[in-house]
C-alpha positions, 0 to 999 in steps of 0.5 A: 556810780562814778568811775572813781567809787566803782574803782574802790568798789572793785578794790575792796572786792579784790581784797575781800576775795584775796583774803578768801583765797589765802584761807583756802590755800592754807586749808588745801596746803595742809593736805596736799602739796603746795606745788601741786596746788599752785600748778592746778591754779595757774592752769586756770590763771593761764586759761583765763589770761588766754581768753582775755587776750582772744576777746582783746581788740587786737586778738592773741597774736597781737597780745602774745607779741613781746619785746622782752620775751625773756623778761616776761617768762621770768616774771611769771616764774618768779610769781609761780615760786612765790606762790608756792612759798606763800602757801607753804609759809601759811601753814609753817608760820600762819596766815596772819603771821605771813601776811604781816610779812608780806606787807612789807613788799612795797618797801622792798620794791622801794629799796630795789628800784634803785640799783635795779631800775636807776630811781632816785631815792630821797631822805623821805623814802629812805626814812620810811624804808629804814622804818619799814625794815625795822618793822620787819625785824620787830615782827620776826624778832630774831633776838628771840631765844626761841626764834623760829627760822621758818618765818623767813620763808614769807620774808623770801616770799616778800622779796620774790614778789618785789623782784616781780614787781621790778621786772613787771615795771621794766616790762611795761616799758616796752610791753602792755598790760595785757601782754604781761598778763598773759605771759604770767599765766602761761610761763607760771603754768608751764614751769610749775607743770614741769614739776607738779605732776610728781607731786600729783595726788588724788583729791577727795571729792569735797576737795575739788570743790575747794580747788575749783573755788580757789581757781575761781577767787584767784581768777576774780580777784585778779580781775577785779584788781586790774578793773580798779587800776584802770579806774584808780591810780596806784596810790589809791589802790595800794593803801587799801590793799593793806586791809588784807592784813587785817582780814588775814589776822581775822581769819587766822584767829577765828578760823584756825586758831591763831594767836597774834602777839604784841611783836606782831601787831606792833610790827605790822602797824609800823610796816603798813604805815611806812609802806603807806607813805612809800607808795604815796611819795612814790605817787608824788614824785612820779607826778612831779617827773611827769609834770616836768616832762610836760613842761619840757615838751611844751618848751620843745626841748 
């Protein structure tokens, strides 16, 4: 199997495992505190990151050296808190509904990249951002007389994850991907360990099995996604990740008895379409900038 096909296999495996992880999170989140669940999950994540760093060519001593440690800690904190909000939203809003709104992440990344990264956004990406935000509004449906404010939780989670992606891009200018991965696990585990013990609950034996499976899915899904990005560029990986919205809808309806309304289906289709265009357009711009920089170097500018 060539590297490109292997990359797609890794991507699909990551998506399937992420979907299973979300279902387990929803199940446990209905029984225990989301903060407690996220803390145990990040303990496993941190342990895995430490093992990966220790086995790297430079070892743990090299991986932990960061030129932007405060930014790295902020990244880990953002992701840890975002996961707490997501687990809460799974039970308050529903698995399918939450994932539909979370699919707007790339749109918010494009929007925030202007003030925070200084990136220029042309009319094409502005159009996709506007269309994507319209899709989010259709899903949330704020004009509905029975508007449920709990749908703002997944929207907040999408914004938090967008900030995590932005800070990751900033950190990647100075630190390696392994350093960022290590700090994500360590910072997230440290932050949740400050508050998680106050929510400690003795799990019944069967739920320890579910928790163990949750930790295993969390580790393996991130590993497969990392391997996918090693073999494919973001423009190839990101569109496939939208399959998670479909998987969430299937699991939500068949396992948890959720219902899909017209607004959610229509809004999801708009958000996914706008998000895929945004990712594709960003890759086109990135390739053009890279080509221009190459040409300048060849001319000695």
